[in-house]
C-alpha positions in Angstrom: -0.1 -0.1 -0.2 1.3 3.3 -0.7 1.1 5.8 2.0 0.4 9.6 2.1 3.4 11.6 2.2 4.5 15.4 2.3 1.4 16.9 4.6 2.0 20.6 5.1 -0.2 20.7 8.2 -2.8 18.7 10.0 -5.7 20.8 11.3 -9.0 19.7 12.8 -11.0 17.4 15.1 -11.2 13.7 15.6 -13.0 11.1 18.0 -10.3 8.5 19.0 -11.6 4.8 18.5 -12.6 3.2 21.8 -9.9 1.8 24.3 -8.6 -1.5 23.3 -7.6 -2.8 26.8 -10.8 -1.6 28.5 -13.1 -3.3 25.3 -11.2 -6.8 26.1 -12.3 -6.3 29.6 -15.5 -5.4 29.5 -16.5 -8.7 27.8 -14.6 -10.8 30.1 -16.0 -9.3 33.3 -19.3 -9.3 31.8 -19.0 -13.0 30.8 -18.0 -13.9 34.3 -20.2 -11.7 36.0 -23.8 -12.8 37.0 -26.4 -10.8 35.2 -26.4 -8.5 32.1 -23.8 -6.1 31.3 -24.1 -3.5 28.4 -21.0 -2.1 26.8 -21.5 1.3 24.9 -18.5 2.4 22.4 -17.1 -1.1 22.2 -13.7 -1.0 20.1 -14.9 -3.3 17.1 -11.3 -4.2 16.0 -10.1 -7.6 15.1 -8.5 -8.4 18.2 -11.4 -7.5 20.7 -13.4 -8.9 18.4 -11.4 -12.3 18.9 -12.1 -11.8 22.6 -16.3 -11.6 21.9 -15.9 -14.9 19.8 -14.3 -16.5 22.4 -16.5 -15.8 25.4 -19.1 -17.2 22.6 -17.4 -20.2 21.9 -17.3 -20.6 25.5 -21.3 -20.7 26.0 -21.8 -17.2 26.8 -24.7 -15.0 25.0 -23.3 -12.2 23.6 -25.6 -9.5 21.5 -24.4 -6.3 18.9 -27.0 -4.4 17.7 -24.6 -2.1 16.4 -24.4 0.4 19.1 -24.5 -1.6 22.2 -22.9 -4.9 23.1 -25.2 -6.8 25.7 -23.6 -9.7 27.6 -25.5 -12.1 29.1 -23.1 -13.1 32.0 -23.1 -16.5 33.2 -21.3 -16.3 36.6 -17.7 -17.1 37.6 -18.1 -20.6 37.1 -21.1 -20.7 34.4 -18.6 -21.2 31.4 -19.2 -24.3 29.2 -16.5 -26.1 27.6 -16.0 -24.9 23.6 -17.1 -27.5 20.9 -13.4 -26.7 19.4 -10.4 -24.9 19.9 -10.5 -21.4 20.3 -8.8 -19.0 18.1 -7.5 -15.5 19.6 -6.2 -14.5 16.3 -3.7 -11.8 16.8 -4.7 -10.8 19.9 -2.2 -11.3 23.0 -4.2 -10.1 25.3 -7.1 -12.8 24.7 -4.7 -15.5 25.2 -3.3 -14.0 28.2 -5.9 -13.1 30.1 -8.3 -15.6 29.2 -6.0 -18.3 30.5 -6.4 -17.1 33.8 -10.4 -17.0 33.4 -10.0 -20.6 32.0 -7.8 -21.8 35.0 -11.0 -22.3 37.1 -13.0 -24.0 34.9 -13.6 -28.0 35.5 -12.9 -28.6 31.5 -10.0 -28.5 28.9 -9.7 -25.7 26.6 -7.3 -25.1 23.3 -6.0 -21.8 22.3 -4.4 -21.0 19.3 -3.8 -17.7 17.0 -2.0 -16.7 14.1 1.6 -16.7 13.5 2.7 -13.9 15.6 0.7 -15.4 18.5 2.5 -18.8 18.2 5.7 -16.9 18.8 4.3 -15.1 21.9 6.1 -16.6 25.0 3.7 -17.6 27.7 5.4 -19.0 30.4 5.0 -15.9 32.3 1.4 -16.6 32.5 1.3 -20.4 32.6 4.2 -20.9 35.5 2.2 -18.8 37.9 -1.4 -20.2 36.8 0.0 -23.8 37.3 1.3 -23.1 40.5 -2.4 -22.3 41.4 -3.2 -25.7 40.5 -4.4 -25.6 36.9 -2.4 -27.7 33.9 -1.4 -25.4 31.3 1.2 -26.4 28.6 2.3 -24.9 25.3 3.3 -26.8 21.9 5.2 -29.9 22.0 6.3 -29.1 25.6 7.7 -25.5 24.5 6.1 -22.4 26.0 4.5 -21.2 22.6 1.0 -21.5 21.3 -1.0 -23.5 20.9 -2.1 -23.9 24.5 -4.1 -26.4 26.4 -5.5 -25.3 29.7 -7.0 -28.0 32.1 -9.0 -26.2 34.7 -9.8 -27.0 38.3 -12.6 -25.8 40.6 -10.1 -25.7 43.2 -7.7 -23.0 42.7 -5.0 -22.5 45.3 -4.3 -18.9 46.3 -0.6 -17.6 45.4 2.0 -15.4 46.8 3.8 -14.0 43.5 6.3 -11.8 42.8 6.4 -10.4 39.0 9.2 -11.0 37.1 8.3 -8.5 34.3 6.4 -5.5 34.4 3.3 -6.8 32.4 -0.3 -6.0 32.7 -1.6 -8.7 30.9 0.5 -11.3 33.0 -0.7 -9.4 36.3 -4.2 -9.4 34.9 -4.3 -13.1 34.0 -3.3 -14.1 37.8 -6.1 -11.8 38.9 -8.7 -13.5 36.9 -7.4 -16.7 38.4 -7.2 -15.5 42.1 -10.9 -14.3 41.9 -11.5 -17.9 41.6 -9.4 -19.2 44.0 -9.8 -20.5 47.8 -8.4 -17.8 49.9 -6.1 -14.5 49.5 -3.7 -13.8 46.8 -0.8 -11.3 46.5 0.8 -10.0 43.9 3.7 -7.8 43.9 4.5 -5.7 40.8 8.1 -5.3 39.3 6.9 -1.6 38.1 3.4 -0.4 38.2 1.2 -1.5 35.1 -1.8 -0.3 33.4 -4.9 -0.9 36.2 -7.7 -1.4 34.3 -8.3 -5.1 35.6 -8.2 -3.8 39.2 -10.6 -1.1 38.2 -12.9 -3.3 36.6 -12.9 -5.8 39.5 -14.1 -3.1 41.8 -16.7 -1.5 39.1 -18.1 -5.4 38.9 -18.4 -5.3 42.5 -15.3 -7.1 43.5 -13.2 -6.7 46.4 -9.1 -6.0 46.0 -6.7 -4.0 47.9 -3.7 -2.4 46.6 -0.8 -0.5 48.6 1.8 0.5 46.3 3.5 -2.3 44.1 1.6 -5.0 46.4 -1.9 -6.2 45.5 -4.2 -8.5 47.4 -7.4 -10.2 46.3 -9.6 -12.9 48.2 -11.4 -15.7 46.4 -13.6 -17.0 45.3 -15.6 -14.1 44.3 -19.1 -13.1 43.3 -19.4 -10.1 40.4 -22.5 -8.6 39.0 -23.3 -7.2 35.4 -22.5 -3.6 35.0 -23.1 -0.9 32.1 -20.0 0.3 30.7 -19.1 3.3 28.7 -15.6 2.8 27.0 -13.6 5.7 26.5 -10.8 6.5 23.8 -7.8 4.8 23.5 -4.9 6.9 24.4 -2.6 3.9 22.5 -4.3 5.4 19.2 -4.6 8.7 20.0 -0.5 8.6 20.5 -0.3 8.4 16.6 -2.0 11.6 16.0 -0.4 13.4 19.2 2.9 12.6 17.3 1.7 14.0 13.8 0.3 17.1 15.4 3.7 17.8 17.2 5.9 17.1 14.0 4.0 17.9 11.2 4.6 21.8 10.3 1.4 23.9 10.6 -0.9 21.5 12.9 -3.5 21.6 15.4 -5.3 18.6 16.2 -8.1 18.2 18.7 -8.6 14.9 19.8 -11.9 13.9 21.9 -12.9 11.7 24.5 -9.2 10.3 25.2 -8.8 8.1 28.2 -6.7 9.6 30.6 -6.0 6.4 33.1 -2.8 7.7 35.1 -1.2 4.2 34.4 -1.6 5.0 30.5 -0.4 8.4 30.4 3.3 8.4 30.2 2.9 9.6 26.6 2.0 13.2 27.7 4.7 13.8 30.2 7.1 12.6 27.3 5.6 15.0 24.9 5.7 17.8 27.5 9.1 17.1 28.7 10.3 17.2 25.0 8.9 20.7 24.8 5.5 19.6 22.9 2.7 22.2 22.9 -0.2 19.9 24.7 -3.2 20.8 26.3 -5.0 18.4 28.2 -8.8 19.2 29.3 -10.2 16.7 31.5 -13.4 15.1 31.2 -15.0 11.6 32.2 -15.9 10.5 35.8 -14.2 8.1 38.4 -14.7 5.0 36.7 -13.7 6.5 33.1 -11.1 9.3 33.5 -11.0 10.8 29.9 -10.4 14.3 28.1 -9.5 16.5 25.4 -6.3 16.7 23.9 -5.1 19.4 21.8 -1.9 19.2 20.0 0.2 21.8 17.8 3.4 21.8 16.1 6.4 22.3 18.4 10.2 22.4 18.7 11.2 19.6 20.6 14.5 18.4 22.2 15.8 14.9 23.0 15.3 13.4 26.6 16.0 10.0 28.2 13.0 7.6 28.9 13.4 4.7 31.2 12.4 3.3 34.7 9.0 3.4 36.2 7.4 5.5 33.4 8.1 2.5 30.7 5.0 0.5 31.5 2.8 3.6 31.3 4.0 4.0 27.6 5.1 0.7 26.3 2.7 0.6 23.4 3.5 4.0 22.7 7.0 3.7 22.3 7.2 2.9 18.4 5.7 6.3 17.7 7.7 8.0 20.3 10.8 6.6 18.8 9.5 8.5 15.8 9.1 11.7 17.4 12.4 11.6 18.5 13.9 11.4 15.1 12.3 15.0 14.8 14.0 16.3 17.9 17.0 18.1 18.7 20.0 15.9 20.0 20.0 12.3 21.5 16.8 10.6 22.7 17.4 7.5 24.6 14.9 4.8 25.6 15.9 1.7 28.0 14.3 -0.6 30.6 12.2 -1.4 27.5 13.1 -5.2 27.2 8.9 -6.0 26.6 9.4 -4.6 22.9 11.0 -7.5 22.0 7.7 -10.2 22.8 4.9 -7.7 21.4 3.6 -8.6 18.2 6.9 -8.6 16.3 10.5 -7.3 18.3 9.7 -3.6 18.0 12.9 -2.6 19.1 14.4 -4.2 15.8 11.4 -3.4 13.5 11.3 0.3 14.6 15.1 0.9 14.4 15.2 -1.1 10.7 12.0 0.6 8.9 12.8 4.1 10.0 16.6 3.6 9.5 15.3 2.5 5.8 13.5 6.1 5.7 16.6 7.9 6.9 16.6 8.0 10.7 19.6 7.6 12.6 18.6 4.9 15.4 20.2 2.1 17.1 19.0 -0.9 18.6 19.8 -1.9 22.1 19.1 -4.8 24.2 16.7 -3.0 26.1 15.5 0.1 23.9 16.7 2.6 21.4 19.2 5.4 20.7 17.6 8.0 18.7 19.7 10.7 16.9 17.8 13.8 15.8 16.9 15.9 14.3 16.9 13.9 10.7 15.0 14.1 7.7 13.0 11.2 6.1 12.6 10.0 2.5 10.8 7.4 0.6 11.4 4.1 1.2 9.6 0.2 1.0 8.8 -0.7 4.7 6.6 -3.4 6.1 4.4 -3.3 9.3 5.9 -7.3 10.0 1.6 -7.7 10.7 2.1 -5.2 13.7 -0.6 -2.6 14.0 1.3 -0.4 15.5 4.6 -0.3 13.5 2.1 0.1 10.3 0.6 3.3 12.1 3.8 4.7 13.1 5.3 4.3 9.4 2.3 6.3 7.9 2.9 9.1 10.5 6.7 9.2 9.2 5.5 9.1 5.9 3.7 12.5 6.2 7.2 13.9 6.7 8.6 12.7 3.4 9.5 15.4 0.9 11.2 13.0 -1.8 10.0 9.8 -3.1 7.2 7.6 -1.8 6.8 5.2 0.8 5.2 1.7 0.0 3.8 -0.1 3.1 3.9 -3.9 3.4 1.3 -5.5 5.4 -0.8 -2.5 5.9 -4.1 -4.8 6.6 -2.5 -5.3 10.2 -3.5 -1.7 11.3 -7.6 -2.7 11.2 -6.7 -4.8 14.8 -6.7 -1.9 16.6 -8.0 1.3 14.5 -10.0 0.2 11.4 -10.6 3.9 10.4 -7.1 5.1 11.0 -6.7 6.2 7.3 -10.4 7.9 7.5 -9.4 9.7 10.2 -6.4 10.8 8.8 -8.0 12.1 5.5 -10.1 14.4 8.0 -7.2 16.1 9.0 -5.3 16.9 6.0 -8.2 17.8 3.6 
């Protein structure tokens, strides 16, 4: 696919697509709660639809009238065995979180996905879940999907020190702990996105959090809720960066989720000198706001430590941002980028360097030398939606040549209307 290049100014207002993390979890919690859950602004991207279909396969009635999703919850022990293996598509969130839910069932389930999922490490989830009494195993004795999960109604509580900062791993353990016989304690390596904890409370569950320590007693009973999903800051990130680095731009992004465990990119943009205005709206359950971003002069900074889990999905487009900043930007402590939809450290460096950037990959991040002009090239998303969208924003800077993107279809995983929204801003 040939990408749009050389835009002088992006101006206007767009509504960001719904939050992917919350959309996934709203289906999951709705399925294991008692009673009806209604979900407005659900993200109908490929990943979230994989979660929806998975729970239909597990016997949950889910209706979609085009505006509202209605989940007829079966209670935490009401799921039924799927008639065949469950396909999670490209969704790492689906396969990891559903493993924790299936741990407490009284049947065996097989989970598989696409070629990218087949390379995602699963020991980080399987090891603690197995300690709790379920039996999870990967393909041919490896840690990779397809997975077989033999659940048990007598899950044991766990005291678990997280070896990695991962909201997916934490959430899988929390879903299992909700079904365990007693109190589980999870200690995070770094604070990660807390949508699962928020939604446990929202659905009437009990959870205690002190710093990086989480305590949760099981078994618990959850009750169906009404959920209004805010916009996804990870999707907003591409237009935040575009508005900052494309000349003569001013973009307004509406209804963007502002959960503090997700807003690291806003801090980075401000530290680099970005002209960003945040107008908060929303409520306690759904922190949201309007973001206004304008063309800015940027300076390089160092990004590492506790902020990394709060912007892990935004790092590819932050790397692009850094190519247009004066001086050097260093991203460290981001080893998790290696086990996303692709190795995002290598992918970012390889593809942006093809376009004229000066980026050095490291074991745990990137060193980006700015400011560099970009030129046309043939690039690939590697089947990774965030790499694909980042490369389209990079193409907007190109003043010579064309940019051809392979595997552009991956973008539909999280942002089906991405190119349409871009059209609105440059017309």
